Structure formats: C-alpha cells, structure tokens
C-alpha positions in Angstrom: 32.7 12.1 -46.4 30.2 14.3 -44.0 29.9 12.3 -40.4 27.0 13.0 -38.0 28.4 14.3 -34.5 28.8 11.7 -32.5 26.8 10.8 -29.2 29.0 8.3 -27.1 32.8 7.5 -27.1 32.0 4.2 -29.3 30.6 6.6 -31.9 33.6 8.6 -31.9 36.3 6.2 -31.8 34.2 4.3 -35.1 34.4 8.0 -36.5 38.1 8.0 -35.6 38.9 5.2 -37.5 37.1 5.9 -40.6 38.9 9.0 -41.0 41.9 7.6 -41.2 41.2 6.1 -44.6 41.0 9.6 -45.6 44.0 10.5 -48.3 45.6 13.5 -50.9 43.6 12.2 -54.0 46.1 14.5 -55.8 49.1 12.4 -54.5 48.1 9.5 -52.9 46.3 6.4 -53.9 43.4 5.0 -51.7 44.6 2.8 -48.8 44.2 -0.7 -49.1 43.0 -1.2 -45.1 43.6 0.5 -42.0 45.8 -1.0 -39.2 44.5 -0.5 -35.8 47.9 -1.9 -33.8 47.0 -2.5 -29.6 50.2 -3.7 -28.1 48.6 -4.0 -24.6 45.2 -5.1 -26.4 43.1 -2.3 -24.0 40.7 -2.3 -26.9 39.7 -5.6 -27.1 36.3 -5.6 -24.7 35.0 -3.3 -26.8 35.6 -4.5 -30.4 32.5 -6.4 -30.3 30.4 -3.6 -29.9 32.7 -1.3 -32.3 32.1 -4.4 -34.6 28.2 -3.3 -34.7 28.9 0.1 -36.2 31.8 -0.9 -38.5 30.8 -3.7 -40.4 34.3 -3.6 -42.0 36.3 -4.2 -38.8 38.2 -7.9 -38.3 40.5 -8.9 -35.9 43.3 -11.1 -35.8 43.4 -14.0 -33.6 42.3 -17.3 -33.2 39.8 -18.6 -36.2 35.7 -17.5 -35.3 34.1 -16.4 -38.1 30.9 -15.2 -36.5 33.3 -12.9 -34.7 35.1 -11.9 -37.9 38.2 -13.2 -36.0 41.1 -15.2 -37.9 44.9 -15.5 -38.0 47.0 -13.6 -40.6 46.4 -15.3 -43.6 42.6 -15.8 -43.1 42.7 -12.2 -42.6 44.5 -11.7 -46.1 41.8 -14.2 -47.7 39.2 -12.2 -46.2 40.2 -9.0 -47.6 40.0 -10.9 -50.9 36.7 -11.6 -50.6 37.9 -15.4 -50.3 35.5 -16.0 -47.6 31.9 -16.6 -47.9 31.0 -15.7 -44.5 32.6 -12.5 -44.9 31.5 -9.6 -47.2 32.7 -6.7 -47.5 30.5 -3.5 -49.2 33.8 -1.6 -50.5 32.8 1.6 -49.6 35.2 1.3 -46.7 38.3 -0.5 -46.4 39.1 -3.0 -44.3 40.1 -2.2 -40.5 41.8 -5.0 -39.2 42.3 -4.4 -35.1 45.6 -6.3 -34.1 45.4 -6.7 -30.5 49.1 -7.7 -28.8 50.8 -6.1 -31.6 52.6 -2.8 -31.8 53.6 -0.5 -34.9 57.0 -2.0 -34.2 56.1 -5.6 -34.7 55.0 -5.0 -37.7 58.0 -2.2 -39.2 60.8 -5.0 -37.7 59.9 -7.1 -41.0 63.4 -9.2 -40.3 62.0 -10.4 -37.0 58.4 -10.3 -37.5 56.8 -13.3 -35.6 55.4 -15.6 -38.1 51.8 -15.1 -37.5 52.2 -11.8 -38.4 54.5 -12.0 -41.9 50.9 -12.2 -44.2 50.1 -8.6 -42.8 53.9 -7.3 -42.6 53.6 -5.7 -46.1 49.8 -4.2 -45.5 51.7 -1.0 -43.7 53.0 0.5 -46.8 50.0 0.1 -49.1 47.5 0.9 -46.1 47.1 3.4 -43.3 48.2 3.2 -39.4 45.2 4.3 -36.8 47.6 5.9 -34.4 48.5 9.6 -32.8 49.2 12.5 -34.6 53.0 11.5 -32.8 53.0 7.9 -34.5 52.0 6.6 -31.6 49.2 3.8 -30.5 46.4 4.9 -29.5 45.7 3.8 -26.2 42.5 4.4 -24.0 43.9 7.3 -21.9 45.1 9.0 -24.9 42.1 8.8 -27.2 40.3 9.7 -24.0 42.4 12.7 -23.2 43.7 14.2 -26.5 42.3 16.9 -28.0 44.1 16.1 -31.0 41.9 13.3 -32.6 40.5 12.3 -29.3 37.8 13.3 -27.0 39.3 16.4 -25.1 38.3 14.7 -21.6 39.7 15.4 -18.4 40.7 12.1 -17.1 42.6 11.2 -14.0 46.3 9.7 -14.7 47.1 8.2 -11.1 47.1 4.7 -11.2 43.7 3.8 -9.7 42.3 6.0 -12.2 44.6 4.3 -15.2 43.4 1.1 -13.7 39.7 1.4 -13.2 39.2 3.0 -16.6 40.3 0.2 -18.0 37.7 -2.1 -16.2 35.0 0.5 -16.9 35.8 0.6 -20.6 32.3 -1.5 -21.9 30.4 1.3 -19.4 32.6 4.2 -20.7 32.0 3.9 -23.9 28.1 3.9 -23.9 27.6 6.5 -21.6 26.5 10.1 -23.4 29.6 12.5 -24.4 27.9 15.3 -23.0 27.7 13.5 -19.3 31.4 13.0 -20.0 32.6 16.4 -21.0 30.8 17.9 -17.9 32.7 16.2 -15.3 36.1 14.6 -14.0 36.6 11.1 -14.9 38.7 9.2 -12.0 38.8 6.2 -10.5 35.6 7.1 -8.1 33.7 7.4 -10.6 35.1 4.6 -12.9 34.2 2.0 -9.9 31.0 3.3 -9.5 30.0 3.4 -13.1 31.4 -0.2 -13.3 29.2 -1.3 -10.7 26.0 0.0 -11.6 25.9 3.4 -10.4 24.8 2.8 -6.7 27.1 1.7 -4.3 25.1 2.2 -1.4 22.6 -0.2 -2.7 25.4 -2.3 -3.4 26.8 -2.6 -0.3 23.9 -3.5 1.2 23.1 -6.2 -1.4 26.8 -7.7 -0.6 26.2 -7.5 3.4 22.4 -9.1 2.9 23.9 -12.1 0.8 27.4 -12.2 0.2 28.4 -15.2 -1.7 25.5 -14.7 -3.9 26.3 -11.0 -4.6 29.7 -12.4 -5.6 28.5 -14.9 -7.9 26.6 -12.8 -9.8 29.8 -10.5 -10.8 32.5 -11.0 -13.2 36.1 -10.4 -12.2 35.8 -6.4 -13.4 32.6 -5.7 -11.5 33.7 -7.3 -8.2 37.6 -5.5 -8.7 35.4 -2.2 -9.0 33.0 -2.9 -6.0 36.3 -3.5 -3.7 37.9 -0.2 -5.1 34.0 1.7 -4.1 34.4 -0.1 -0.7 37.7 1.4 0.1 37.2 4.6 -1.5 33.7 5.6 -0.1 33.2 3.5 2.8 37.1 2.9 4.2 36.0 -0.6 4.2 37.1 -3.9 2.2 34.6 -7.0 2.1 37.9 -9.4 3.1 36.8 -8.1 6.7 33.6 -9.9 6.3 29.7 -9.1 6.5 29.9 -9.0 10.3 32.8 -6.3 10.5 30.3 -4.2 7.7 26.8 -4.8 10.1 29.0 -3.5 13.1 29.8 0.1 11.1 26.4 -0.2 10.2 25.2 -0.6 13.1 27.1 2.1 14.8 25.8 4.8 11.7 29.1 7.0 11.6 30.7 8.8 9.2 29.7 7.7 5.4 28.2 4.5 7.3 25.2 6.9 8.0 24.1 7.4 4.3 24.2 3.7 3.9 22.0 3.1 7.4 19.7 6.2 5.8 19.4 3.7 2.4 18.4 0.9 4.8 16.0 2.5 6.8 14.2 3.8 3.9 13.3 -0.1 2.6 14.7 -2.6 5.4 12.6 -5.4 3.7 14.8 -5.6 0.8 17.7 -6.8 2.7 15.9 -9.4 5.4 19.4 -10.8 6.6 21.3 -7.8 7.6 19.0 -7.4 11.0 20.5 -11.1 12.1 23.8 -9.6 10.6 23.8 -7.2 13.1 22.7 -9.4 15.9 25.5 -11.6 15.5 27.4 -8.8 16.5 28.8 -7.4 20.2 27.1 -4.1 20.1 28.6 -1.2 22.6 28.1 -1.3 26.4 24.5 0.9 26.9 23.6 2.8 29.8 20.0 4.4 30.7 21.2 7.7 29.7 21.7 6.4 26.2 18.9 7.1 23.6 17.6 6.5 19.9 20.0 8.8 18.0 23.0 7.2 19.8 21.9 3.5 19.8 18.9 3.0 17.3 21.0 1.3 15.2 21.3 -1.8 17.5 18.4 -3.9 17.4 20.3 -5.8 20.5 19.4 -2.1 22.3 15.6 -1.9 20.9 14.8 -5.0 22.3 15.9 -4.2 25.6 14.0 -1.0 25.8 11.2 -3.3 24.7 11.7 -5.4 27.7 11.5 -2.9 29.8 8.8 -1.1 28.4 6.9 -4.9 28.6 7.9 -4.9 32.3 6.8 -1.4 33.2 3.3 -2.0 31.7 2.3 -4.6 33.4 3.3 -3.5 36.8 0.4 -0.7 35.7 -1.9 -3.2 37.4 -0.9 -2.6 40.6 -1.1 1.3 40.5 -4.2 3.3 41.0 -5.5 4.7 37.7 -4.2 8.2 38.4 -1.1 6.8 38.8 -1.2 5.0 35.9 -2.3 7.5 33.5 0.8 9.4 34.9 3.3 6.6 34.1 1.5 6.0 30.7 2.5 9.7 29.5 6.4 8.9 30.8 6.3 5.7 29.3 5.7 7.8 25.8 7.9 10.6 26.1 10.9 7.9 27.0 10.0 5.3 24.0 8.5 7.8 21.4 11.4 7.6 19.5 11.7 4.3 18.8 8.6 4.7 16.4 11.0 6.3 14.2 13.5 3.6 14.0 13.8 0.7 11.1 13.1 -1.3 14.0 9.4 -0.7 14.8 9.3 -0.6 10.6 10.5 -4.5 10.7 8.0 -5.0 13.5 10.2 -5.1 16.6 8.7 -2.6 18.4 5.6 -3.3 18.7 4.8 -1.5 22.2 6.8 1.3 21.0 4.2 1.6 18.7 1.0 1.0 21.0 2.5 3.5 23.3 0.9 6.2 21.4 -2.3 5.3 21.7 -2.0 4.2 25.3 -1.0 7.6 25.8 -4.2 9.1 24.0 -5.9 6.5 26.5 -4.2 7.9 29.2 -5.8 11.7 28.1 -9.0 10.6 27.4 -9.7 8.4 30.9 -8.2 11.8 32.4 -11.6 13.2 31.6 -14.6 11.7 34.2 -17.9 10.7 32.2 -19.6 11.4 35.6 -21.3 14.4 35.0 -24.7 15.7 36.3 -27.0 14.9 33.2 -27.2 11.9 30.6 -27.3 14.9 28.2 -23.8 16.3 29.8 -22.4 12.7 29.1 -23.5 12.4 26.0 -21.6 15.9 25.4 -18.6 14.4 26.9 -18.8 11.5 25.2 -19.3 12.9 21.7 -16.3 15.4 22.5 -13.5 13.4 23.7 -14.9 10.0 25.6 -15.2 8.2 22.4 -11.4 8.5 22.1 -10.8 6.4 24.7 -12.4 3.3 23.0 -10.5 4.3 19.9 -7.7 4.2 21.8 -8.0 0.7 22.9 -8.4 -1.0 19.4 -5.3 1.0 18.4 -3.2 -0.2 20.8 -4.6 -3.8 20.4 -3.3 -3.1 16.5 0.2 -4.1 18.0 -0.7 -6.9 20.2 1.5 -9.1 18.0 2.8 -11.7 20.3 1.3 -13.5 23.8 3.9 -11.0 25.7 3.2 -7.9 23.8 -0.8 -8.8 24.7 -0.2 -9.2 28.3 1.5 -5.9 28.4 -1.2 -3.8 26.1 -4.0 -5.6 28.1 -2.5 -4.9 31.5 -2.0 -0.8 30.9 -5.5 -0.8 29.2 -7.5 -2.6 32.0 -5.3 -0.1 34.9 -7.0 3.0 33.4 -10.0 2.0 30.8 -11.8 -0.3 33.3 -12.6 2.1 36.2 -13.0 4.8 34.0 -15.7 3.0 31.7 -17.4 0.8 35.2 -17.7 4.6 36.7 -19.3 5.7 33.3 -21.4 3.1 33.3 -22.7 3.3 36.5 -23.0 6.6 36.5 -25.6 6.7 33.3 -27.4 3.8 34.8 -27.6 5.6 38.1 -29.2 8.5 36.2 -31.4 6.7 33.8 -34.8 6.9 34.9 -36.9 3.3 35.6 -39.8 4.4 33.2 -37.4 5.6 30.4 -34.3 4.9 28.5 -32.3 7.2 26.6 -33.0 5.7 23.5 -36.9 6.3 24.2 -39.7 3.7 23.9 -41.4 3.0 20.6 -43.7 5.9 19.4 -45.5 4.1 16.6 -43.8 6.3 13.8 -41.2 6.3 11.3 -37.9 7.2 11.9 -37.0 11.5 11.5 -34.3 10.7 9.4 -36.3 9.2 6.1 -35.7 11.6 2.6 -36.2 11.6 -0.7 -34.0 9.2 -3.5 -32.2 7.9 0.1 -30.4 4.1 0.6 -30.4 3.1 4.3 -27.6 1.2 5.0 -27.6 -1.1 8.2 -24.1 -2.2 9.6 -24.4 -4.4 12.5 -22.4 -2.9 15.8 -21.1 0.3 14.3 -19.9 1.6 17.2 -19.3 4.9 18.0 -15.9 5.5 18.0 -15.8 3.3 14.6 -18.7 5.3 13.0 -16.1 8.3 13.3 -13.5 6.7 11.5 -16.0 5.5 8.8 -16.8 8.9 8.9 -13.2 10.2 8.3 -12.4 7.6 5.5 -15.5 8.7 3.7 -14.2 12.4 4.0 -11.1 11.1 2.3 -13.3 9.7 -0.8 -14.6 13.7 -1.4 -17.9 12.9 0.6 -19.6 14.7 2.8 -20.5 13.3 6.1 -23.0 15.0 8.8 -22.9 12.7 12.0 -26.0 12.3 14.3 -25.5 11.0 17.5 -28.5 8.5 18.2 -29.1 6.7 21.2 -30.2 2.8 20.7 -33.2 0.9 21.8 -32.9 -1.0 25.0 -31.7 -3.6 25.4 -28.4 -3.1 23.2 -29.2 -6.3 21.1 -29.8 -6.6 17.6 -32.7 -8.2 18.1 -34.4 -5.0 19.7 -32.2 -2.5 18.0 -32.2 -3.2 13.8 -36.2 -3.1 14.3 -36.0 0.6 15.6 -34.0 1.8 13.5 -35.1 0.4 10.4 -37.4 2.8 8.3 -40.6 1.0 8.7 -40.5 0.8 12.4 -43.8 2.2 13.0 -45.1 -1.4 11.3 -43.7 -3.3 14.8 -44.6 -3.6 18.1 -43.6 -5.4 21.2 -45.5 -9.1 22.2 -46.4 -10.0 25.6 -44.2 -12.7 27.3 -41.2 -11.6 24.6 -38.5 -13.5 25.9 -35.8 -13.1 23.1 -36.2 -9.1 22.9 -37.4 -9.6 19.1 -40.4 -7.4 18.1 -43.4 -8.6 16.6 -45.4 -7.4 13.2 -47.9 -5.1 14.8 -50.6 -6.1 12.5 -50.0 -9.9 12.0 -48.6 -10.5 15.8 -45.8 -12.8 14.1 -42.4 -12.7 15.3 -40.0 -10.6 13.3 -38.0 -12.1 11.2 -35.0 -11.1 8.6 -38.4 -12.3 5.9 -40.8 -10.2 7.9 -38.5 -7.5 7.9 -37.9 -7.4 4.1 -41.4 -8.0 3.3 -42.5 -5.0 5.4 -39.7 -2.8 3.8 -41.2 -4.3 0.1 -44.7 -3.3 1.2 -44.0 0.3 2.0 -42.1 0.8 -1.1 -38.3 0.3 0.0 -36.2 -1.5 -2.3 -34.4 -4.5 -0.6 -30.7 -4.4 -1.5 -28.5 -7.9 -1.1 -25.0 -8.4 -2.0 -23.4 -5.7 -4.2 -26.7 -4.5 -6.2 -27.5 -0.8 -6.2 -30.9 -0.8 -7.0 -33.0 1.8 -9.0 -32.1 5.5 -7.4 -35.0 7.6 -7.3 -36.8 6.1 -5.0 -35.7 4.6 -1.6 -33.8 1.4 -0.6 -32.5 -0.6 2.5 -29.3 -2.8 2.4 -27.6 -4.4 5.1 -23.3 -4.5 5.3 -20.5 -5.2 7.5 -21.5 -7.6 10.4 -18.8 -6.5 12.8 -21.1 -7.8 15.4 -20.6 -11.5 14.5 -16.8 -10.4 14.3 -16.7 -9.3 17.9 -18.4 -12.4 19.2 -16.4 -14.6 17.3 -12.7 -12.9 17.4 -13.1 -11.1 20.5 -10.3 -8.3 21.3 -8.7 -9.1 17.5 -12.0 -7.5 16.3 -9.2 -4.5 16.9 -7.1 -6.2 14.2 -9.7 -6.3 11.4 -11.5 -3.2 12.3 -10.0 -1.1 9.9 -10.4 -3.2 7.1 -14.2 -4.1 7.6 -15.1 0.0 7.5 -12.9 0.1 4.2 -15.0 -2.4 3.2 -18.2 -0.6 4.4 -17.0 3.0 2.6 -16.6 1.1 -0.7 -20.6 -0.4 -0.6 -21.2 3.6 0.4 -19.2 5.0 -2.4 -20.8 2.9 -5.0 -24.5 3.4 -4.0 -23.9 7.4 -4.3 -22.1 6.3 -7.7 -25.4 4.8 -8.6 -27.3 7.9 -8.4 -28.7 7.5 -4.3 -28.6 11.7 -3.4 -27.9 10.1 0.4 -26.6 6.9 2.1 -27.8 7.0 5.8 -25.7 4.4 7.6 -27.6 2.9 11.1 -27.1 0.5 13.1 -28.5 -1.2 16.2 -26.2 -1.0 18.9 -22.7 -0.5 20.5 -20.4 -2.9 22.4 -18.0 -3.2 25.6 -14.5 -4.8 24.4 -11.8 -5.3 27.6 -9.3 -8.0 26.8 -8.9 -10.2 29.7 -12.7 -10.7 30.2 -15.1 -8.2 31.2 -15.9 -8.6 35.3 -18.3 -10.9 36.3 -21.8 -10.5 38.2 -23.5 -13.1 39.3 -27.3 -13.6 38.2 -28.9 -17.2 39.5 -29.8 -18.9 36.1 -33.0 -19.8 38.4 -34.1 -16.4 38.6 -33.8 -16.1 35.0 -36.2 -17.4 31.9 -33.6 -15.6 29.4 -30.2 -14.6 30.1 -27.2 -13.0 27.7 -24.0 -11.3 28.6 -25.6 -8.0 29.5 -28.8 -8.5 30.1 -31.6 -11.1 31.3 -35.5 -11.3 31.5 -36.4 -12.4 35.3 -39.0 -15.1 35.5 -42.4 -13.4 37.0 -42.1 -13.5 40.8 -38.4 -13.7 40.8 -36.4 -11.2 43.5 -33.1 -9.8 42.2 -31.2 -6.5 43.5 -30.6 -6.3 39.5 -31.7 -2.7 38.1 -34.5 -3.0 36.0 -35.3 -1.4 32.3 -38.2 -0.7 30.1 -37.9 -2.7 27.0 -38.2 -0.1 23.5 -40.8 -2.1 22.3 -43.1 -2.4 25.3 -42.4 -0.4 28.6 -44.6 -2.8 30.0 -41.8 -5.7 30.3 -38.5 -5.2 32.3 -35.1 -6.1 31.3 -32.7 -6.8 33.9 -29.2 -5.0 32.9 -25.9 -5.7 34.6 -24.0 -3.5 36.8 -21.7 -1.2 35.0 -19.8 -2.9 33.1 -20.2 -6.8 34.3 -21.7 -9.3 32.3 -24.2 -11.8 33.5 -21.3 -14.9 31.9 -17.6 -15.7 32.3 -15.1 -15.3 29.9 -16.4 -12.3 28.0 -14.1 -10.1 26.3 -17.0 -8.4 23.8 -20.2 -7.9 24.8 -23.1 -5.9 24.7 -27.0 -5.7 25.8 -26.3 -3.2 28.2 -26.6 0.1 29.3 -23.4 2.2 29.0 -22.2 4.4 26.3 -20.1 2.2 24.4 -23.1 0.4 23.9 -25.8 2.8 23.8 -24.9 6.2 22.0 -24.3 5.4 18.6 -23.3 7.6 15.4 -25.6 7.5 12.6 -24.1 8.9 9.4 -25.6 10.7 6.1 -23.3 10.3 3.4 -23.8 12.3 0.1 -21.5 13.6 -2.7 -20.0 16.7 -1.9 -21.7 19.8 -2.0 -24.7 17.9 -1.2 -27.3 15.8 -3.2 -25.0 13.7 -5.5 -23.7 16.5 -8.2 -23.1 15.3 -11.6 -25.3 12.0 -11.6 -27.3 10.9 -13.9 -30.6 9.3 -13.2 -32.5 7.5 -15.5 -35.5 8.5 -16.4 -38.1 6.3 -19.0 -37.1 4.0 -21.3 -38.6 1.8 -24.0 -38.0 -1.1 -26.3 -38.9 -1.3 -30.1 -37.3 -4.3 -31.3 -33.9 -4.8 -29.9 -33.8 -0.9 -30.1 -33.6 0.8 -26.7 -34.6 4.2 -26.1 -33.2 6.2 -23.2 -34.1 9.2 -21.6 -32.5 11.3 -18.4 -34.6 12.7 -15.7 -32.4 15.6 -16.3 -30.0 16.3 -19.1 -25.9 15.7 -17.9 -23.1 16.4 -19.9 -20.2 14.0 -21.1 -22.4 10.6 -20.1 -23.1 7.9 -22.2 -25.6 4.8 -22.0 -24.8 1.5 -22.6 -26.4 -2.1 -22.0 -24.4 -4.7 -19.9 -25.4 -8.3 -19.1 -22.8 -7.4 -16.6 -23.3 -3.7 -14.8 -19.8 -3.1 -14.1 -18.0 -5.4 -16.4 -17.2 -3.3 -19.1 -16.5 -6.5 -21.7 -20.0 -8.1 -20.9 -22.0 -5.5 -23.4 -24.3 -6.3 -25.9 -24.7 -3.4 -27.9 -23.4 -2.6 -31.3 -21.8 0.2 -29.4 -22.3 2.5 -26.2 -24.0 6.0 -26.8 -23.9 9.4 -25.8 -26.4 10.9 -24.3 -27.5 14.6 -26.4 -28.0 17.9 -25.1 -31.5 16.8 -24.3 -30.6 13.5 -22.2 -31.9 10.9 -24.6 -30.3 8.4 -26.8 -30.7 4.8 -28.3 -29.1 1.7 -28.3 -29.1 -1.5 -30.6 -28.4 -4.8 -29.1 -26.6 -6.8 -31.8 -27.4 -10.2 -30.7 -31.4 -11.6 -31.5 -31.0 -14.6 -29.2 -30.4 -12.0 -26.0 -34.4 -11.2 -26.6 -36.2 -11.6 -23.0 -32.5 -12.0 -21.2 -32.2 -9.8 -18.5 -29.3 -7.0 -18.8 -28.3 -3.7 -17.2 -29.0 -0.5 -18.8 -26.1 1.8 -17.1 -25.1 5.1 -17.3 -21.0 5.9 -17.7 -19.3 9.5 -17.3 -16.4 10.1 -19.7 -13.8 7.8 -17.4 -15.9 4.7 -17.8 -17.2 5.6 -14.2 -20.8 3.9 -13.5 -22.9 6.8 -12.4 -26.4 5.1 -12.6 -28.0 1.6 -13.7 -31.2 -0.2 -14.2 -32.2 -3.7 -14.8 -33.9 -4.2 -17.9 -35.4 -7.3 -20.4 -33.8 -7.2 -23.7 -36.7 -6.4 -26.4 -39.6 -6.6 -23.6 -41.1 -3.2 -22.0 -42.0 -3.7 -18.4 
C-alpha cells in the first residue's frame, strides 16, 4: 500500500495507525482489527479530527453513534456490520481507540473489567498499535521517536509536557516542516495554544479582563497564564492594575508590550483608564518623555504647564513671546511622538509645531520699502504665518486649549499683522491700489480649452495648500500671485476676475460695491454674470458638470468665505476638507479633457481667535458700513483713509486702519487693505507635462437611427466609447456594448432600447481602466 508523504502530525498519526494492519502473508492472517490502547487518554482531544481521516476509527465510551462511540459490546456489533449507522468499507480493518485502557488491562483476562471483556479476545485476532518496545504510544513518544514516530525535538521538562498536552489539537494541525525546524518547548506550546501572539493577548486581557477569560476554554486560559509568567514575569492573578503599572513603566519585556499598544492604542480603549488608576512615580523637572512617557498623568501635568505658559504670552512683548514659543517647542516636541498625542490628549504639544513656525515667520517684518518688496516677503515667507495660525487652531479641541492657543497667536501674530497692514496702507497711493482699477479689457489669463474655476475666499496660504494637494495628484501647478480689487469683498472682486470683466463697469452712487453691466447699467447679479459669460461663448458649469472641452468654461466651487463668516475660527478645522473637495473638482475637469483649469478668487481674509480689534466709525457718517470697509455720506468728515473703488476710481471707499474692524465681535473679516485680504494666488493647473496628455477630445458625432458614429479630434490609443444615462455610472449604459476606437479615432455604438429615442444621455470616452476622459451630452437618435 503506497502512502503519500504526510504534511501534518495528524496525517502522520493516521498513516501510522493504518501501517499497523500490515502482516506477513506467508505466515500470518490479516488482522481482524487494530487495538489502540491509551491508558492516560492523552489522544482523546484529537480523535474527532482523526476520524475524518480514518472512517474505520471507532471509540470505546458511552453510546454516541454520531461520533462512532459506544461500549465494548456495541463495538463488536459495529465490527460485525450489525449497527446500521456504522458502515465499514472493508478495505481497512476497524481501529478501536480505547481511552483509559492500557495493554495490561486487556492481557489480564481473569481480572479484565466487565466492560472490556467483549474486547479482550480481540488482542489475539488483531494488532496492537504500539511502539517497537511494545509500550503504548504516548503523545511525547510519538512526537519524539524516530522509530515509528515523527523524530521531533521536544522538551521533556514538566512545563513542556503539560503544555504539549494542552496544545495537542493545535500541534496536530501544524506543518511538519515547521515543527522539524525548531525546538518544541513549553513556551512555544503555550504560544501556539493562545493563538501565536502573546503580546496581543496580554493587551486584550488588560483592556477587558472578564471578557477575555470568558472567551477562552480552560486549556487556552492555562496556556495564557504560562505565557504571561514565562515571557512577561507576570501572573494575571496580580490584577490588571499591576499590569497597567508595568506597561506604563515600559521596562524589560514590557517595552515590547508598550510598542504594540502605541502602534494602535484605539484597539485597547480601556487601557489608558487602567493606567490612570495606578499611582505613578514621582516626577521632577528633569524627567523627560523617554522616562515618563508611558504615564498619562505625566503628560497631563506637562500639558497643564504648557497651557499656563502659553496663557502668559499675552503679557509679553512680541519678541519675548517668540523666544518663549521657541523654548516651549524644544521642551514639548518629544510629547508629539507619544501615544497620548495619538489619542488626542496632548493637543497643545501638537499645536507647538505650528506655533513655533508662527514665531519664526512673524520674526521677519513685513515693513519694507515698497509694495513690491512687501509682496516678495509675503510670497516667500510671510504667508507661512497665516498658515501656521490655521494649523495651530486645528488642535483647539477644548475651551482651555483654544484659550491657550489663542493667547499664543495673538501675542505674536496680531502685532505682526497690524504693522504689515498699516505699512501697506501707508505705501498705497490714494489714487491707485495694488489691484489697480478697471481697464476695460479681458483678464490676461484667458486661454484656449480652459475652464476657469472661481473659489470664493481662497486666501494665499490656502492657495498654497491647494497647489500642494494638486501636485500630489500628479498635476502641474503654476502659481500666479495676484492683487485683488478694492475693496476686498466678493461683490467687487468676483466680477474683476471673471473672464468677461470688460463687460462690467461702475455705477454712480453704488453703495454696496456691486458693479453694473456696462451695456445696460443693470446691477450685476449672479444671473447677469452668467448671461454675460454665455453671450461671450463661455459654458457655465453647475454642480458636477464638466462641460464640453475644447472651448471655454466657467464654474464656481468651494465657498470658503461663507464657511468663514459662519464658523469664525472654526474654519481652521474644516479648511483641509474644503480644499480636498476643490482638488477633486479640478481633477475631474482635467480628466474630462480640459487643457487647463485656472483657479481664481475674489479676496482673502483676516482671521484672529478672540476677535479682531475694533475702530470706531459712527454710523451717522456712513451710508454703508461693513466689517472692514465703508462708504461715507456726502459731506461727512472722518479721519479714515479713503481709497478708489476698483470699478469707479471717482468713488472713494473708507478702509479700516490696520487690521481693525468697524464692528465688534469679528473673528473673521475682509474688505480692507492688508496682505492677507488683498494678495491672493491664482493657480493654472494642467495634467503633468503641460496640456492634458493622453486625453481624448470628442470630435464629430452623428446619429443614423439608433446607431451613433463618433470620431476623436486626434486618435488616442486604448480608449473606448459608451453612451450612458449618467456619465459617471457604468451601470447606466444604454448601448449593446461599449466600443474601442479604431487607429483612426472612430467608432460606432448601437442603442439597444428603442424607447430611449429622444432621451438625453451622455457620450463618454474611457481609458483602458474605465476612467472618464471626456463626455458630451447627446439626444438619442437626434442629430443636433
């Protein structure tokens, strides 16, 4: 009988049992059965699995025909074919497993227990499954023996023997090649029984001791206790708090446990509370994160110290406050790498990184000699101060942390911002603003196959963030610093950056900063702007529309300004997600086939937690008063500086001094003259390498019945066409099958449902991965 090489101990045991049936045909008869005595019942846990390998295996025990188990007389009946539930194939003699029975119990016939007497005579007609020395096979003997066993390297100490029997079920399923390559000792058996990851098990027990114990049988629990003692010098009977204290100390084998906890602390949400219930060691001023970083109590104390230090900055001069911020960054930066920062329990330590950058950025004054010099400094480093403020506010997770972060910001940012704004206001001529005045001609940025995206309130620093996001998407971004129109409000600035700006002009007596349509004198509204764009041949895209590439389009997306007015300083918490949505919209437009997306904006803004300073401008003197700008009544006298309105220089606008506001309680405001409000960043975004490479542009389309013929302006390899009711939904396809374009850039598609004739659908062009490259609305069966 040929047997395949076993791959597990269970298979090897099954083959060893079947080898016992071998006999010398010249002098012996075939054995009537195989008797497998097991005095200590060591093999009992794996008999069920073994029966799957050996259908002929029957077990001595209480009657349970489903498990092929029964008393001695039942076994004799089953062997004789008198038990309908037991069907033996006759190819192999029955194997009788006898737990609790030794060879000597059968041989002492005169003293044989009553239950065994029906089986006693089978020792003469059958074969015994035993070692070459005629002793019964124990588990240890079978694993170690090189004569009939597996020849494995097994520890023989008490712990190894006990753990081996507890883990027998797991051992029998292990690959033999793995077992032969290592020493099998108590530690390994215990690890095997507990699932192979003792550190994870220890952490799970610490996190929920009762639930952990309830989920394990006695064998697994006993193995876990052995592993804890052997690998961590700890017994769970000491309690979870003792374990928590060892974990926080992070010494010896517990350093590895801490590393695992720190990798994913959210998996063990109760452990921090366990550590807090322990008494920490005494810390002094020289204690650092390497020594005490495992204790949340130490981190709490350091956060409290940092909070107090930040709040005192309001009493320091700006240069002293900057020095303090640098020192605090050095003192607390290590805590950013601790698990407590990951769990949100070190917000001020996290805020120190941007606050230190704020200290550096505000250390360079904006008070230069010319407007051009101010622009250079701001574009190079100044914008980083604004960015750092928003980044720091991202960590204001409570009223206390907000108060501390706000105090730090105001100590260095407010005077720097105020001095810069006042210097810019002093440099700007009363007859000309940095953004100029209406020139009556289209913006210089207009290009072929271009979509202009207007984003309300895309401040310079957010423009830089957006450019970085787009770069990570594999897009090329050209940055163009641009001064906004005055006053820096949407009504004035949006029209000024529109590609049809030459169609608008000022109107006498305008007090809300809204220009008019030059041809009609009507005040410019959203509808009037869209009409002017459409009259000039520009597509106006709304929602998620991507238009028909090849011409020119205008779309509006991402209302940052509204978020700022609504949320105040909390705009900082949402800025990144707002920019991510804008980046996705830009990517979709380029993917649809536009060569360039030009991102433009109307103005920036000021943001200061705790409110911007206020300057008084009596209401009686103004006909219009907004946060940072106002229109004075005719004949009114005020000390406020007046500046020309972009759309009509003859009309003068009062702008608040520095970064002050005409209203109380303004954290977020715009409309005045400062670098943050007036120097913005336009972005020219293209696919990498310039114009959108590999993009398909739809050329001629034509219907003949329900067959649509399509051609591309230029052939593109590995693209196909489809007609869909929803451009982005492959399941809405209405054609028999999508078709690849020929080498000449042509293909035809057939709509299968005649009822769709006259229905608006989308012709889409896809790359080999199903990515949308271009789309065009079509009416099924109708040439337009």
